[in-house]
N, C-alpha and C positions, 0 to 999 in steps of 0.2 A: 504493499499500500504506499502510495506517494505522500508527500507533504500536502499537495494539492488535494488529494483525496481527503485527508484528514480535515482540511479546512472546509470542504464541502459538507462533510458529516457534522462538523461542529455548528455550522450555520443552520442546517436542517434541524438538529436538536434545539437550537436556540428558538427557532420558529415554533416548534411543537411546545416548548415551555411557555413562551410568550402568550400564545393565544389558545392553547389547549386544543388545537385543531391542526391537521396536516395542511398548512396553508398551500404547500405544494408537495403532493405525495411522491413525486418522482425523487430520485436519490440525488440529483445534481442541485447544487446551489444556484441562486440567481446571479447573473451578471449585474453590474451597476445599472446599466441601461434598462435592463429587463425589469428590475426593481422599480426604477423611476416610472417607467410607463404603467407599471401595474398600479402604483399609487396614483398616477395621473388619471387613469381609468376610474378611480374612486372618488376623484375630486368631484364638488358639487358643480355640474355643468348646467343646472337646470335653467338659470338665468345666464344671459350672455357672459363669457369669459372676457374679463377686462384687466387692465393693467394702468395704474396711476402712478408714474415713476417719480413725480415731484412732490407727492403727498408725503408728509412726515411719518404717517402710519401705514397707509394702504400701499405703499411702495413695498412693503414687506409681507403683505397678505399672500398666502398661498392658496387657501380655500376656507370654506365654512361649511358647518353641518347643522342639520335641524334633528336628525335622529341619533339619539345618544347610543342605542344599542349597535347601530351600524358604525357608529364613530370608533367604537372599541376595537374593531377589526383594523380600521384604518390606522388608529393610534399605535397599535402593537406592531404593525407593518412599518409604519414610519420609524419606530423606535429601532427596529432591526436595521433599516437603511441607514439611520443616522449613526449607530454604533459602527457599522462597517465602513461607513464613508466620512466619518468625523463631521457630520452635518448638525448644524445648531439651529434649533427651532423653539417656539414657545407656543403654548395652548392657552387661550383666554376664553372663559365661559361666563356669559352673562344671559342675554336674551338668546344669542347663538352661540355655537362652539366655533371659534375662529383659530386658525392656525397661522402662524407668522414664521418667517425665517429670521435668524438672529445673525446672519452674515451677509456680506456684500453679495455674493453670487446666488443666483436663484437657479438651480439645476434643471427646473421645469421649463423655463422660459424658451430653451432651445428647441422645444417640441411644437412651438407656435411661430406663426408670423404675426407681426404687429401692424395693424392699420388703424389709421386715424382719419376722421373727417374733420374739416376746419371747426365744425360747430360742436365737436365732441368734448364736453367738460364734466367733471365731477364737482358737484356744488357741495361744499363742506358746511353743514348746519351749524357746527360751533364757531368756526372762524369767519364764516360768511365769505369764503374765498373761492375761487374757480381754479381747478387744477385740469390740465390737459389729460384726457382720457383715451386709451388706446384699446381697440377691440383685438382679442386674441383668436387666431384660427389654427387649429391643429393642421400641422402640415405632414403629409404622408411621406415626403422624402427624408424626414428625421427618423422614421421607423425603418431602419436599414435592413432588418431581417425578419424571417417569419416569426421568431419567437417573441420579438417585441409587439408585433401585432396581435399574437395570441394572448400575451399577458395583459396588454391594455384592454382587450375584449373581456378578459376574465375579470379584471377590476371594474370595467363598465357594467358588466352583468351583475356583480354583487350589489353595485349601487342602483342600477336603473333597469335591471332584468326581472323577469318572473316567468313562471311556467303556469299556464292555464289550459286545463284539459289537454295535457301533453304538449301544448303549443309553446315554444320558446319565444318570448317576446322582449324587445327592447323598446323603451318608451322614454321620450324626452320632448321638452317644449323648446330646446335649444336647437335651431335648425342646422347650424354649422356642425355641431357635435354629433347629432343622430345620422346627419349626412356622411360624416367621416366614418361612423360605425358601419354604415351600409357599404362604403367604399372597401373597408377592411374585409368585410364578410365576402364580398365579391373577389378581392385578391386571394383570399384563402379557398375559394371555391366552395364556400358553405351556401347550401341552397337556401334562398330566400323565397318564402312561400307567399307572403303578402306584404304590401307596404301601403299604410293607410296615412295619406298626407294630412297635415293639420289644416283646419278650416281657415279659409282666408278671412281677414279682418274679424277675427274672434279671439278675444283675450283669453289666454289660458289653454288654447287648443294645443294639442301634442301630436307628434308623429310617432307611429308605432310600425315596428318592423317584426314581422313573424318569420322564424327561420327554423331550420331543422339542422342541429349541430351534427358535425360529422368529424371523422379524423382525430387529429390531435385536441381540437377544441372540445369535441364531445368528451374526450377522456379527461381534460383539465376540469370540465364542469362537473363530471361525475366524481372526481377524486376530491373536489372541494364543495360538495353539495351542502355541507353544514353552514358554509359561509354565506350562501346566497339563498338558501331555501327559507321562505318566510314563515 
């Protein structure tokens, strides 16, 4: 057994201890990028992904959560990533559960393109100031291999997936995010059974993608059923 093998086993055991579930039942450990996109899939993408680089607080925001039970899965997974990669972060809980980075680099921004309209600003209710706001769009070229696509989809399914009458469904009101999921499903040749587009000019409307998992993604879902089964 090599030193690298021992490192893989050590990380795998740590995952088991942290969340009391086989986060990934396969024996190999995750690469840095694979863990990042797994976490990224679990980000709250329901509203548009945004970035406010000049705001004293929001410039460090990673994501936020409403569901405390689901957040435990994310928190423990983030802890594993942080220990392995010396990543510093903080969690603040008031009306929402918010996650912030405590270092200059944001390792998750590289998976997005940043776009700004001239009239896009964040209005701060406390300071009454306006800050330039950028819209973030997931970019497929940043997902450089099949494993990254699989782990992103697994994280996304834990957050935004469900099984209804044996139908596997992704649901989101964030068009860019759910369209990206659809692209990855196609890239991985996973059969899409039905796509229900959101109703136009209807607040709160969502897009639903019904699919039939197969191959490696089906195995990942089966092995990690305890994490996504509601």
